[in-house]
C-alpha positions, 0 to 999 in steps of 0.5 A: 555509530554516533553515540548521540543517535544511540542515546537519542534513539533509546529515548525515543522508543521509551517515550513512545511506549509511554505516550501509549497510555498517557497522552500529552495533553498540554504540550505547550506547557513543558519544553518542547525539547525535552521530548523526541516525536513519537507516532503511531504504531505502523500496523495497529491493534485496529485491524485485529480489534475493529471489524470492519462494517460494510454496506451489507452490514444490517442483519438481513436473511440470505436467501440462495434465490439471490445469490450475493452480488459480484463486483462488476468487471471493468477496464482500468482507468487511464492514468494521468499524465502532465501531458493530458491533465488539461481540457480540450486539447490545451497544453500550455499553463495555465491549464483552468478548470472549473472545478466541480462543487461540493455541498456543504457539509457541517458535519466535516469534521475540519470545521472544528478546527478551524480549518478548510472544509473539503467542501470548501476547497474546490471554491477556494481553487476557482477563486484563485485560478480567477484572481491569478493567471499562475494557478492550475486546479484539476482532477486526477482521481476519485477517492475510494467514497467517490470525493475528488483528488485535486492537483494544483500547478502553480507555474508562470505562464508558459505557451503551448510550446514552451510546455511541450518543450518541458515535457520533452525535456523531462522525458529526455532526463529519464528516457537517455539521462547521457543526452540530457546531461549533455544539453545546456538548454535543458540545464538553463531552462528546466523548470524545478519541479516540485511536489507537495502531497497533503492530508494522505491521513485524514486526521492529520489534517493541517498539511492542506491549510499549510500548502493552501497559504503557500499556493495563496502566496505565490498565486498573488505575490508581486515581488520580483523574487516570487515572479522569478522563482515561479519562471524557474520552477513549477509546483505540484500540490495534491491537496488533500490526498485523502478527503474521505478521512479529512471530512471523517476524521480517520486516519483511513480512507472509505474503504478502511485503507492506510494509503500511506502503505498502500504505494507498492500495492496500489490497491486504492484509487488514492495511492493510484493518483499519486502513483501518476502525478509523481511518475507524471511530474517527475519531482526533484524534491517532494514532502509528504505532510503528516502529523502529529509527533509532539515534536516537529520531524523531519526526515531523512530516516535512519537505517535500515535504508531501502537497499535499492536506493541510490542513497548517495544521490539522497542523502547530499540533498535529504540531511541539509533540506531537512535541515532548512525546514529546521530552520524555518520553523524556529523562525516561527518563533513558537515555544513547540517549534524551538527544534525538529527531530530529524531521525537520520541526524537524532534516532538509532537505527530501527527507530525511524526508518525507510526500509518499505517502498510502501511510504510515499516519499519512499516510493518518490524516491524510487521515482527520482524524488528526494522524498520527506515525511514531515510530521508536525507537532501538535495533536488535535486528532484522536481523543484529543479532538474529543477532549481539548477545548475548541480554543485549544485545538484550534491555537494548535491547529494554526501553529501546525499550519505555520509548520506545515507552510514553513516546511514547505517554503523551505523545501521550495527554496532549497529546491530552487537554490539547488536546482542545477545540482538536482537536476544533475543527481536525478540525470545521474540516478536514471544514467546509473540504471541504464548502464547498469552501473553498481551503485557506489559504496558511501563513504563514513562522513559523507554527509554528518553521521553517516556510518556503517549502520547506513551502509545497505545496497544490494547487487541488481540483477541483470534481468527478470523473467516472467513467463506469460499465460497466466492472470497472475503473470498479467497482472504482474506485468501490468502492475510494473508497467503502471510504476513506470517499470519498462517490460518487454515480450520476447518475439521468438522461443530463447533459453536461458541459464540452461531454461527454454522460454516461449515466445511472449514471455515477459522480460524486465531488463534491468538496465532500465532508469528506474531499476530500483523500484522493478528490483523492490518490487520483484527481489524475494527481500533480506532478512534484516532481523539481526541489523536492527532491535524493531521495525516500525511497519512490514520489513518484508515483501515481494511481488516476485514471491507473493502474487502467483506469477513464476518470476526468474531472476538471471543474475549476470545474463540478459535474454538473447532474443528479440523484444517488443516492449509491452504497453498492457499484458497479454490477453490469457483467457480461454476456453479450450474445449470443444463445444458440448463439453463441461468445462473446469476450472482450477482455483489457482489465483484470485481471477479463478475465484473472481471467476467462480463467483461471477458463474454463481451470481449468473445463476449457473450451476457449478459442481465442485470436485475437489477443493479446487477444481469446479466443473462448469456445464456445457451449456454455459459455455457462453458465460464462460466465454465471457468471463474468460475473456474479463478475468483471464482465466483457462477454462479446459475440458473437464473429465468425462463423468465429472460429477462432484458436489453442487457449489452454492453461493456461500452465505457468509458472515465476516468480522473481519479487517477492513483489508480483508473485506476489500479483499473478499469483494474483489473476489467476488465474494458477498459479506454480511460484515459482523462484531461482537456488538453486531451478534450482541445486538441479535444478528441471526446465524441461521442463514450463514454458512460460514463465519469469518472471524479475524477482527472485532468479534470476541467470544467471551465478549458475547452476551447470553444471547449472542453465544448462545446463537453462536453455540447452536451455528456450531452445533448445527454445522456452520463451517468457520474461518479464522485469521490471526490472534482474534481467531485464535481466541475465538477458536480457543474460546467456542471450542471449534477445533483441538489446536493450541496457538502459539504467537511470535512477536506482535511486530514480527513480519514478512515473506516466509517458506511454507510446505503444503501438505493439506488438501484444502489450502495446501494443494498447488499453493505458493512455497511462500506466505506472508506473516504479521504477528505470526501465529502456528498451530499445536495439539492434535485432532486437525490436518496441517495444511501448511507448515512452515518451512525448515528456516522459515524468514525469508525476508522481514524481521522476526525475533524471538520475543525473548531468548530463544523463545517464539522465533523462526527457529521455534515456528519451523515446521510447525503448523502455519495453517489447519483444517478440521471437522468441528464438534458439530460436524462443520468444516473449520479452517485456522490460518496463522499467516495473513493470505490477505493482508492489505490486499497485497499478497495476491498469490494467497488468494485463491487458497483462502478462498478454497478453505472458505468454500469448503467451510461453507460445505 
């Protein structure tokens, strides 16, 4: 390894630690070359410390006669595509739409910084469309808070026929790269696509303003160079990917999600919108404009590099493009822009990685783009927003805007200058996928600084096979298709690797253009604990192991069966029982839980024969048929005479993180959100069945009245469900169960094996789970529901806190989830795993819901 990368990385890590407690208040007064870039932690402490506050947060009495509202079912929104991006069938450019204008909002947090408020963006874009035939603006989605998401396209005018030819060429590049490579007219006439994504973190504002500055220049410039550039190029800009956060000054969107962690899961409308934009535009180069790191930072990143990338095709462009952007900010002449940090060049492995597909540029790389995160330098958010003088904030914002605009302009220049090579390399990425060729071994020195520490690769399987018939399989298949992964269905039964599969089984043939994306979503992953000393964010994820569907990998053999392309998974819902018979539903998937909550909301009298089996009376067959159709669940005939206890809608008070609240509502639970402050303000627990504690609730921080209320709740047998360090602390302080929590390293995370033992969470659960800051429990007086496996970590990064302490070896065989009865006679479940993390591990929803129903009594 280059020693400079090691030393720079160590310095960055040390400084990052220091700056967590000592903010840089006046970077202009220091030599910017003295300080490498820093960034916020990937999974910040707010997930355990700040309780989500939802629409039902105001204390109000629960009533059995008014069950909690269930979310309504809806068909998936039609994905935006470039071909369908215009109104009234016009296919040429410009495609000018009059954007609806929002009322002025004087509380928009952009205003204080001298930046454009959200309500002024639509008028600005409408004005540019009127002033220039190079600008097209449209709405490509809505934010979680209901605000419009804008896409701007800047290009020279095109007739409908010319635009259609560009569409055909774009499709040919992906669908038949060999033909695209031979097509001389395509090489000469295909417009270079570049995508700029701005303001994905709402309180990192200036990417929007820098992008608008570039749009305006391209729209109004009269020089021949700009005119010729736009004849050769299309520039796409998602102007503000997070308008909710822009207005409110928060990193997260209106649902409390960090959108730049959601691209593999697509739980949020903002990430789905840019997913559709990157698929529809198929850019050669993309920038994601962020802030604030003290020194401008421009990717490419450090190892570990995602093992499914065609990394040779990426780094050959990413490094010189970053150098060009660095030169551009140096030309600005600001003291704060004399250099940039380029992690690949300047940092040690693990200091700024591109391993997970959750970040926008990393996701875009699997879609054929050269992706870069750009971090503008001068902090204006968080405490600085409040504490610094307005003049200083605006000075910083002007410099940040200059940096954003300069990096965009430099990237456009690089894309235009290297358009032929970029086109050829995107074609080559898709060609390798179709051909099933192994990714080449990249030699040392391929680009300056490339060494053994950068060499990550995988052996792609020949195919994945997903048996059909379950809501989990349908959900996974629809998700893959939405991400432009090709899926087919077998037209008759077949055998593969000694196993028999039925007609309709889904097949993901890995000879396809975006095989890297297919594999990164479906594979188990890799334990990288011994390869790098630390990781910024998640290091393990797996739709194949954590989404609840059976997913089989075939290493070398492809199924020998006729198939049909799948555009949407087949329906899975049914009522398979004679009329007049009671029905039963097993809680094995989040959709099953949703179905139960829908039935409860309709007033259907349900019974529970055990933690995972629900009996529906025969007279509710019509409701069951409708819900089966909507949620893809299967009702079967209940055993004759099955009785069970009555299941009531649980009254839930939840001190949870935003992602957990989202997942609970996704499953149809009505939730009243609470926190230490809400309980201290007098929240009435008398009508609560279950208290969930995982974020923002400290028993020791409760005032005397609130503590007495919690004690009384526990004494009367109120149920408790906890997760994570906050939940474990509550359990210990309130003496819920006699379980002692042992914690792994705070950044340890990944996919783990579990052994299912208990009757509530354990019965029928997956053999895998997910952890972030893993916990296990010791002691006696409780039931072990799940244990960590003998060698627990399948994929991710989990090192001991010290030599031989609190690592996976110590967690092996220990209790990961426990249940028991409290001193007051209530039911309690303690999770040391992360079953609802960022709404990702869908296959863990049902065990969590079974615990919730059981804890409610």
